[in-house]
C-alpha positions as CSV (number, residue, x, y, z in Angstrom):
1,M,7.0,8.7,19.0
2,S,4.5,5.9,18.1
3,R,2.9,8.1,15.5
4,V,6.2,8.9,13.9
5,R,7.1,5.2,13.9
6,R,3.9,4.4,12.1
7,L,4.4,7.3,9.7
8,L,7.9,6.0,8.7
9,D,7.1,2.3,9.1
10,L,10.1,2.0,11.4
11,D,8.9,-1.3,12.9
12,A,9.0,-3.2,9.6
13,D,11.5,-6.1,9.4
14,A,13.0,-4.7,6.2
15,Q,15.6,-7.4,5.8
16,A,13.0,-10.2,6.1
17,I,10.7,-8.5,3.6
18,D,13.6,-8.0,1.1
19,R,14.6,-11.6,1.4
20,A,11.0,-12.8,0.8
21,L,10.4,-10.5,-2.2
22,S,13.9,-11.2,-3.7
23,A,12.9,-14.9,-4.1
24,D,10.8,-13.8,-7.1
25,P,13.3,-13.2,-10.0
26,F,11.0,-10.5,-11.4
27,L,11.3,-8.5,-8.2
28,A,14.9,-9.3,-7.3
29,G,16.4,-6.4,-9.3
30,A,13.8,-3.9,-8.0
31,V,14.7,-4.9,-4.4
32,R,18.4,-4.5,-5.0
33,G,17.7,-1.1,-6.4
34,A,15.7,0.1,-3.4
35,P,16.5,-2.1,-0.4
36,G,14.5,-1.5,2.8
37,I,11.6,0.1,1.1
38,R,8.9,1.2,3.5
39,L,5.1,1.9,3.5
40,P,4.3,5.6,3.9
41,G,2.0,6.0,6.9
42,S,-0.4,8.7,7.9
43,M,-0.5,11.3,10.6
44,D,-4.2,12.1,10.0
45,P,-6.5,9.3,8.8
46,E,-9.2,11.7,7.7
47,E,-6.9,13.7,5.5
48,T,-5.5,10.5,4.0
49,L,-9.1,9.4,3.2
50,F,-9.9,12.7,1.4
51,R,-6.6,12.6,-0.5
52,A,-7.5,9.0,-1.7
53,L,-10.9,10.2,-2.8
54,F,-9.4,13.1,-4.7
55,G,-7.0,10.7,-6.4
56,Q,-9.5,8.2,-7.6
57,Q,-9.4,7.7,-11.4
58,V,-7.5,11.0,-12.1
59,S,-3.8,11.8,-12.7
60,V,-1.6,12.8,-9.8
61,A,-1.3,16.3,-11.3
62,S,-5.1,16.7,-11.4
63,A,-5.5,15.5,-7.8
64,R,-2.8,17.9,-6.7
65,T,-4.5,20.8,-8.4
66,A,-7.9,20.0,-6.8
67,L,-6.3,19.6,-3.4
68,T,-4.4,22.8,-3.6
69,R,-7.7,24.7,-4.4
70,L,-9.5,22.9,-1.6
71,C,-6.8,23.9,1.0
72,A,-6.5,27.5,-0.3
73,E,-10.3,28.0,0.0
74,L,-11.2,26.0,3.1
75,G,-8.0,25.5,5.0
76,D,-7.3,27.5,8.1
77,P,-4.0,29.6,8.2
78,L,-1.1,27.8,9.7
79,P,-0.3,29.5,13.0
80,L,3.4,29.1,12.6
81,S,6.1,31.4,11.4
82,L,9.4,30.1,10.0
83,P,12.4,32.5,9.9
84,A,13.4,33.5,6.5
85,A,17.1,33.6,7.7
86,A,18.5,32.7,11.0
87,T,20.2,35.4,13.0
88,P,23.8,34.8,14.2
89,A,24.0,33.0,17.5
90,A,24.6,35.3,20.4
91,A,27.3,34.4,22.9
92,T,26.5,34.2,26.6
93,P,28.9,35.6,29.2
94,A,30.1,32.1,29.7
95,G,31.0,31.8,26.1
96,Q,28.2,29.3,25.2
97,A,26.2,30.1,22.1
98,T,22.4,30.4,22.3
99,A,20.0,29.1,19.7
100,P,19.4,31.5,16.7
101,A,16.3,33.6,17.4
102,S,13.6,34.5,14.8
103,T,12.8,38.1,14.3
104,P,9.4,39.8,14.3
105,G,7.7,39.8,10.9
106,D,9.0,36.4,9.7
107,E,6.9,35.2,6.9
108,L,5.5,31.7,6.4
109,A,7.5,29.4,4.2
110,P,6.0,29.1,0.7
111,G,3.6,26.2,0.5
112,L,3.3,25.8,4.3
113,D,0.7,28.4,5.0
114,R,-2.5,26.3,5.3
115,L,-3.8,23.4,7.3
116,F,-5.8,20.7,5.6
117,P,-9.5,21.5,5.9
118,T,-11.6,19.7,8.5
119,A,-14.4,17.4,7.6
120,E,-16.8,19.9,9.1
121,R,-15.6,22.6,6.8
122,I,-15.7,20.4,3.7
123,A,-19.2,19.3,4.5
124,A,-20.4,22.8,5.0
125,D,-18.6,24.6,2.1
126,G,-17.2,22.0,-0.1
127,H,-19.9,22.4,-2.7
128,N,-18.6,25.9,-3.4
129,V,-15.1,24.7,-4.1
130,L,-15.2,21.1,-5.5
131,R,-15.1,20.6,-9.3
132,G,-15.6,17.6,-11.4
133,P,-18.2,14.8,-11.9
134,A,-21.2,15.1,-9.7
135,R,-20.8,11.6,-8.5
136,R,-17.3,12.2,-7.2
137,I,-18.3,15.5,-5.5
138,G,-21.2,13.7,-3.9
139,A,-18.9,11.0,-2.6
140,I,-16.5,13.5,-1.1
141,L,-19.3,15.5,0.5
142,G,-20.9,12.3,1.8
143,V,-17.7,11.2,3.5
144,A,-17.2,14.7,5.0
145,E,-20.7,14.6,6.4
146,A,-20.2,11.1,7.8
147,L,-17.0,12.2,9.5
148,A,-18.4,15.4,10.8
149,T,-21.4,13.8,12.4
150,G,-19.5,10.8,13.8
151,E,-21.2,8.3,11.6
152,L,-17.8,7.4,10.3
153,A,-14.7,7.2,12.5
154,L,-11.3,6.2,11.4
155,S,-8.7,4.9,13.8
156,T,-5.3,3.1,13.8
157,A,-7.0,0.6,16.1
158,D,-9.3,-0.6,13.3
159,S,-8.7,-3.9,11.7
160,R,-8.3,-4.1,8.0
161,E,-11.7,-5.9,7.7
162,S,-13.6,-3.4,9.9
163,L,-12.1,-0.4,8.1
164,T,-12.8,-1.8,4.7
165,A,-16.4,-2.6,5.7
166,K,-17.0,0.9,7.0
167,L,-15.5,2.6,4.0
168,T,-17.1,0.5,1.2
169,A,-20.5,1.0,2.9
170,L,-20.4,4.6,1.8
171,P,-21.3,5.6,-1.8
172,G,-18.4,6.3,-4.1
173,I,-15.8,4.3,-2.1
174,G,-14.6,1.1,-3.7
175,P,-11.9,-1.6,-3.1
176,W,-9.0,0.6,-4.4
177,T,-9.8,3.5,-2.0
178,A,-10.4,1.2,1.0
179,G,-7.2,-0.8,0.3
180,Y,-5.1,2.4,-0.1
181,V,-6.4,3.9,3.1
182,A,-5.8,0.6,4.9
183,M,-2.2,0.6,3.7
184,R,-1.6,4.2,4.7
185,V,-3.5,4.4,8.0
186,L,-3.2,0.8,9.4
187,G,0.1,-0.1,7.7
188,S,-1.5,-3.3,6.4
189,P,1.4,-5.2,4.8
190,D,-0.4,-7.5,2.5
191,I,-2.5,-5.4,0.0
192,L,-1.9,-5.5,-3.7
193,L,-3.9,-2.8,-5.6
194,T,-4.1,-4.5,-8.9
195,S,-6.7,-2.1,-10.2
196,D,-4.2,0.7,-10.0
197,L,-3.0,1.8,-13.5
198,A,0.4,3.0,-12.4
199,L,1.0,-0.2,-10.4
200,R,0.2,-2.3,-13.4
201,Q,2.5,-0.2,-15.6
202,G,5.3,-0.8,-13.1
203,A,4.5,-4.5,-13.2
204,A,4.9,-4.4,-17.0
205,R,8.3,-2.7,-16.8
206,L,9.5,-5.5,-14.6
207,G,8.2,-8.2,-17.0
208,L,5.2,-9.1,-14.8
209,P,1.7,-9.4,-16.1
210,A,-0.2,-6.2,-16.3
211,D,-3.7,-7.8,-16.4
212,P,-5.2,-7.3,-12.9
213,R,-6.3,-11.0,-12.5
214,A,-3.0,-12.4,-13.8
215,L,-1.0,-9.9,-11.6
216,A,-3.1,-10.9,-8.5
217,A,-2.4,-14.6,-9.2
218,H,1.3,-14.0,-9.6
219,G,1.4,-11.7,-6.6
220,A,0.0,-14.4,-4.3
221,R,3.6,-15.6,-3.9
222,W,4.5,-12.3,-2.3
223,A,2.2,-12.8,0.7
224,P,2.4,-11.6,3.4
225,W,4.3,-8.6,2.0
226,R,2.2,-7.7,-1.1
227,S,2.0,-4.0,0.0
228,Y,5.8,-3.8,-0.1
229,A,5.8,-5.5,-3.5
230,G,3.3,-2.9,-4.7
231,M,5.6,-0.1,-3.6
232,H,8.3,-1.6,-5.8
233,L,5.9,-1.7,-8.7
234,W,4.9,1.9,-8.2
235,R,8.5,2.9,-8.2
236,A,9.2,0.9,-11.3
237,A,6.4,2.8,-13.1
238,G,8.5,5.9,-12.9
239,L,11.6,4.3,-14.5
240,P,12.7,5.6,-17.9
241,G,12.1,3.6,-21.0
242,P,9.1,1.7,-22.4
243,P,7.4,-1.1,-20.4
244,A,8.7,-4.6,-20.9
245,A,6.8,-6.6,-23.6
């Protein structure tokens, strides 16, 4: 239950956060449009780190393609069958219906047939699967090796400072990746990833400065809820129409 609560950010005081962010007229409309916005958590810190590494400086579509290839090649089959169609409930002698039963030969649901690869598997065989700049591949393999050997360990018990220090000590991991992982794994509420292009595009759509330094200066007023403000900016980036001038 605690893992599910972290995943869905159920312990956040959404009303207090909305009140604080609505005090900024640039964010007030965004908050009204998506009240109670939450931070997406993580069920698996290692997978979240790898997903962040794959998403560095590439489009979402490119990251998705690379991750799909990685899982197809190195992920173990998911040992779970999902019924293609439920059979009618059978009635017991007492007239009570039993739960529908799956039948032999049920196939896996499309897209749910692989587990995310372990760090050990990526460290051992990732060089045969990974594509792209050598520096990025080296960073992914280096992280996989550090996780596999125990040199790097991620935990929800980490502090933001300790997690950031551990991650940025590894080649290829900068402030964006460390901040993103801290938001997802730890639920850190006060991180504004001003180097993120989509976040800055969302800021422009709301009439906020798109320059990283200027956005960081303006965003200081959103403390201690800057992570939630960032969620609104990311959401705004997907709105139709051109960014505000």
